[in-house]
N, C-alpha and C positions, 0 to 999 in steps of 0.2 A: 524527692522532687522536686526543684525551687517552680513555685507558679506562671516564670518564664519560660519552661523548658515542657512543662507541658501544654503550653501553646504556640509553639513551633513551629512553623511550618515550612516547609522542605521548598529552595526556588529550584525551576529547572536548569538544570546545566547547559552548556551549547543552543545553538538553533533549531527549531521544530526542522525535519524535513518533509517535503509533501511526498505522498507517492508518484511512481513512474508511471506516464502514460503504456495503455500497451499498443504497439504496433498494429498489433491486428485482434480484429474482434474476439471474443472468449464466445466459442461454439457449443453451447447445451444444448441445440436442439437436432436430433438427429430425425430422419424421414427416408420411408423406405415403402415399399409396396408388396403387397404379398399377389399375385397376379396366377392368372390361369385356374381361376376358380370354378367350380359350378353354377349356373345363370341362378339367382333367391335373386328374388322381385326386382330383375333387371340389374342386378350389381352382380359380376364378377371379380370384383378383385379389391383389397381392401390397402385402404393409406395408413402407414405405420408412422407412430410420431411419438417419438422419445425424446423427453423430457431431460437433460439429466441434472438439472439445478433444483430440479425439485423434487427428481426420481418417480416419474410420470408416465405411463405409456398411454396414448390414445389411439384407437381404432377405428379408422372412418369407412363405411361403403362405398364405393364407388366404380364405375368402371374401366375398362382399363383404356377409351380412346378420350378420358377427357380432358381437356385443355387446362391448362395453365394457368388461367385464371379464373376457371372453374374449384380449383386444387385448393386456389391462396383462397377461394369465396369457402370452400371448407372448412377449412384448417378455419378460418377466422371464426366464422360462425361452430363451430361445435369443441373447441376450446376455449 
């Protein structure tokens, strides 16, 4: 091999193509409830949050009548 062949670098052929932007966001969080449990420390339901991206599941104790704003705060504070 000659010296020029060793240091030869390849050039890209064609133009680079950007990835397409998805029209709908990726859904990797799944939220569900386990309800009608025995009352323990004033909690009778469990909020289950499954994160498929990181393969993690979170269980958060709550009550059945919890409003959505409080559920959002529970989610933010515990995850």
